C-alpha positions as CSV (number, residue, x, y, z in Angstrom):
1,X,153.1,78.0,48.7
2,X,149.4,77.1,48.1
3,X,149.9,73.9,50.2
4,X,151.5,75.8,53.1
5,X,148.6,78.4,53.1
6,X,146.0,75.6,53.1
7,X,147.8,74.0,56.1
8,X,147.9,77.2,58.0
9,X,144.2,77.9,57.3
10,X,143.4,74.4,58.6
11,X,145.3,74.9,61.7
12,X,143.6,78.2,62.3
13,X,140.1,76.7,61.9
14,X,141.0,73.9,64.3
15,X,142.2,76.4,66.9
16,X,138.9,78.3,66.6
17,X,136.9,75.1,66.9
18,X,138.8,74.0,70.0
19,X,138.2,77.5,71.6
20,X,134.5,77.3,70.9
21,X,134.4,73.8,72.4
22,X,136.3,74.9,75.5
23,X,134.0,77.9,75.9
24,X,130.9,75.7,75.7
25,X,132.4,73.3,78.2
26,X,133.2,76.2,80.6
27,X,129.6,77.5,80.2
28,X,128.2,74.1,80.9
29,X,130.4,73.7,84.0
30,X,129.3,77.2,85.2
31,X,125.6,76.3,84.6
32,X,126.0,73.0,86.6
33,X,127.7,74.9,89.5
34,X,124.9,77.5,89.5
35,X,122.2,74.8,89.5
36,X,123.9,73.0,92.3
37,X,124.2,76.2,94.4
38,X,120.5,77.0,93.7
39,X,119.5,73.5,94.8
40,X,121.6,73.9,98.0
41,X,120.1,77.3,98.8
42,X,116.6,75.9,98.2
43,X,117.3,73.1,100.6
44,X,118.7,75.5,103.2
45,X,115.7,77.8,102.8
46,X,113.4,74.8,103.3
47,X,115.1,73.8,106.5
48,X,115.0,77.5,107.7
49,X,111.2,77.7,107.0
50,X,110.6,74.4,108.9
51,X,112.6,75.8,111.8
52,X,110.6,79.0,111.6
53,X,107.4,77.1,111.8
54,X,108.6,75.2,114.8
55,X,109.6,78.4,116.4
56,X,106.2,79.9,115.7
57,X,104.4,76.9,117.2
58,X,106.6,77.0,120.3
59,X,106.3,80.8,120.9
60,X,102.7,81.3,119.6
61,X,101.5,83.0,122.8
62,X,104.5,85.3,123.0
63,X,104.1,86.3,119.3
64,X,100.5,87.2,119.9
65,X,100.8,89.0,123.2
66,X,104.2,90.7,123.1
67,X,104.6,93.5,120.4
68,X,108.4,93.5,120.6
69,X,108.5,89.7,120.3
70,X,106.1,89.9,117.4
71,X,108.3,92.4,115.6
72,X,111.3,90.2,116.1
73,X,109.4,87.3,114.6
74,X,108.2,89.4,111.6
75,X,111.8,90.5,110.9
76,X,112.9,86.8,110.8
77,X,110.1,86.0,108.4
78,X,111.0,89.0,106.2
79,X,114.6,87.9,105.8
80,X,113.5,84.6,104.0
81,X,110.6,86.1,102.1
82,X,107.9,84.7,104.3
83,X,104.9,87.0,105.0
84,X,102.5,85.5,107.5
85,X,100.4,88.6,107.2
86,X,99.8,88.4,103.5
87,X,96.4,86.7,104.0
88,X,94.0,85.8,106.8
89,X,93.9,82.3,105.4
90,X,96.4,79.5,105.1
91,X,99.0,78.0,107.4
92,X,100.3,81.1,109.2
93,X,96.8,82.4,109.9
94,X,95.7,79.1,111.3
95,X,98.8,78.7,113.4
96,X,99.0,82.2,114.8
97,X,95.8,84.1,113.9
98,X,98.0,87.0,112.8
99,X,96.1,87.6,109.6
100,X,92.9,88.1,111.6
101,X,94.8,90.3,114.1
102,X,96.2,92.7,111.5
103,X,92.9,92.7,109.6
104,X,91.0,93.7,112.8
105,X,93.6,96.3,113.7
106,X,93.4,97.8,110.2
107,X,89.6,98.2,110.5
108,X,90.1,99.9,113.9
109,X,92.7,102.2,112.5
110,X,90.2,103.3,109.7
111,X,87.5,103.8,112.3
112,X,89.7,106.0,114.5
113,X,91.1,108.1,111.6
114,X,87.6,108.7,110.2
115,X,86.2,109.6,113.7
116,X,89.0,112.1,114.4
117,X,89.3,113.6,110.9
118,X,87.1,116.6,111.6
119,X,89.3,117.5,114.6
120,X,92.7,116.8,113.1
121,X,92.3,117.4,109.4
122,X,93.2,113.8,108.5
123,X,96.6,113.7,110.2
124,X,97.2,111.9,113.5
125,X,100.5,111.2,115.3
126,X,101.1,107.5,115.6
127,X,101.5,107.7,119.4
128,X,98.1,109.4,119.6
129,X,96.6,106.7,117.3
130,X,97.9,103.9,119.5
131,X,96.3,105.6,122.5
132,X,92.9,105.8,120.8
133,X,93.2,102.2,119.7
134,X,94.1,100.9,123.2
135,X,91.0,102.6,124.6
136,X,88.9,101.2,121.8
137,X,90.2,97.6,122.2
138,X,89.9,97.5,126.0
139,X,92.2,96.2,128.7
140,X,92.0,92.5,127.8
141,X,93.0,93.0,124.2
142,X,96.4,92.2,122.7
143,X,99.0,94.9,123.2
144,X,99.9,96.8,120.0
145,X,103.0,98.7,119.0
146,X,103.9,101.3,116.4
147,X,105.3,98.5,114.3
148,X,101.9,96.8,114.3
149,X,100.3,100.1,113.2
150,X,102.8,100.4,110.3
151,X,102.2,96.8,109.1
152,X,98.4,97.3,109.2
153,X,98.6,100.6,107.3
154,X,100.7,99.0,104.6
155,X,97.9,96.6,104.0
156,X,95.3,99.3,104.0
157,X,97.0,100.7,100.9
158,X,95.0,98.2,98.8
159,X,92.1,100.5,99.6
160,X,93.8,103.3,97.6
161,X,95.7,106.4,98.4
162,X,93.6,107.2,101.5
163,X,95.9,105.8,104.2
164,X,99.7,106.4,104.4
165,X,102.5,106.9,106.8
166,X,104.4,110.2,106.5
167,X,107.4,111.7,108.4
168,X,107.1,115.2,109.8
169,X,110.7,115.7,110.9
170,X,111.4,112.8,113.2
171,X,107.7,112.2,113.9
172,X,105.6,109.5,112.3
173,X,102.0,110.5,111.3
174,X,99.2,108.6,109.7
175,X,97.6,110.4,106.8
176,X,94.0,109.5,106.1
177,X,93.2,112.1,103.4
178,X,93.5,110.7,99.8
179,X,96.1,113.1,98.5
180,X,99.9,113.0,97.9
181,X,102.0,115.2,100.2
182,X,105.5,116.3,99.2
183,X,108.4,118.0,100.9
184,X,106.9,121.4,100.7
185,X,103.8,120.3,102.6
186,X,105.8,118.6,105.4
187,X,108.1,121.7,105.6
188,X,105.1,123.9,106.3
189,X,104.0,121.4,109.0
190,X,107.4,121.7,110.7
191,X,107.3,125.5,110.5
192,X,103.8,125.5,112.0
193,X,105.1,123.4,114.8
194,X,107.6,126.0,115.9
195,X,105.0,128.8,115.8
196,X,102.1,127.4,117.8
197,X,100.3,125.4,115.2
198,X,99.8,128.1,112.5
199,X,101.6,130.0,109.8
200,X,101.2,133.3,107.9
201,X,102.0,133.4,104.2
202,X,104.4,136.4,104.4
203,X,106.4,134.8,107.3
204,X,106.6,131.5,105.4
205,X,108.0,133.2,102.3
206,X,110.5,135.1,104.4
207,X,111.8,132.2,106.5
208,X,111.9,129.7,103.7
209,X,113.0,132.1,101.0
210,X,110.1,130.9,98.8
211,X,108.2,133.0,96.3
212,X,104.8,134.1,97.5
213,X,103.2,132.1,94.6
214,X,104.8,128.9,95.9
215,X,103.7,129.6,99.4
216,X,100.1,130.3,98.4
217,X,100.0,127.2,96.2
218,X,101.0,124.9,99.1
219,X,98.7,126.6,101.6
220,X,95.7,126.5,99.3
221,X,96.3,122.8,98.7
222,X,96.4,122.0,102.4
223,X,93.3,124.2,102.9
224,X,91.4,122.4,100.2
225,X,92.3,119.0,101.6
226,X,91.1,120.0,105.0
227,X,94.5,119.7,106.7
228,X,94.6,123.5,107.3
229,X,92.0,126.0,108.5
230,X,92.1,129.6,107.7
231,X,91.6,132.5,110.2
232,X,90.6,135.6,108.3
233,X,90.3,137.6,111.5
234,X,94.0,137.4,112.2
235,X,95.5,140.7,113.0
236,X,98.0,141.2,110.1
237,X,97.0,138.7,107.5
238,X,95.1,135.4,107.2
239,X,96.6,132.7,109.4
240,X,96.6,129.0,108.4
241,X,96.0,126.7,111.4
242,X,96.9,123.0,111.4
243,X,94.7,121.2,113.9
244,X,96.9,118.1,114.1
245,X,99.7,120.4,115.3
246,X,97.8,123.0,117.2
247,X,95.9,120.3,119.1
248,X,99.1,118.8,120.5
249,X,99.6,115.9,118.2
250,X,103.1,116.9,117.4
251,X,104.2,117.8,120.9
C-alpha cells in the first residue's frame, strides 16, 4: 500500500511539472509572437512615416496655402502619432515651416482677443475671430481656417487657463478670460441668445426651474469675470447683458 501511494504521488508530481513546463513554453511562444508583431508594426510605421515625409515634400505648397489640404495632412499625421506642430524646430518645421505658422497665428489670436476683450467680455465667435485675423494678416498671407484656429489655441494652453475653446450650443467660441466655465454658464449664454443678448434673474429661474440662489451665483460669477454687464436701470429688475451675444457674435 505504501509503495502504491508513493508511485501515485510521483506520477502526480510529474504531471504538475509537465503542466508547468508546457505553460512556460506557451508563454514563451506568446512572447515571441508578440515581439514579432511589434517588430512588424514598427517596420510598417517606419515605412508610413517615410511615405508621409515624401508626401509633405511633394505637396508642401498645398499644405501651406490650402487650409482644407492642411487639415487633411494633419489628420494623416495624427493617425500615426506624428505631430509636426509640436515644435518650431526640427525636421517638420524645416520642411514645411508649420511650426512658425502656428506660432505666429497663436500670437495673433492673443492680440485679437486682448484687443477686443473690452467689447466682448473675453468671448469671441470663431468666425468673427477668423475675420479679424484675415484683416490683420493682409491679403497676401496664408489662408486660415477654423481648424487652424483650434490647433493654435490648443498650443496656447501652455500659457495657462487663459485661452480655451467652448461650445455654446452648436457654436464654437474662444474664451480668453482665465476662468473655468461649466454647463450652467453656457446655458445662460444660450438663454441670452434667445432674448436679445440679456437675461433677468427671475426669468432665468422660471424658464430653467433653477433656484434663485443658483441663478444669482452664476450671474455674479459671469459679472465678476467681465463676461456680463449689469443694467440697474432696467424697468423691472437688473438685466445682465452679454456683449459677445448682444453684439452679434452669436448670430
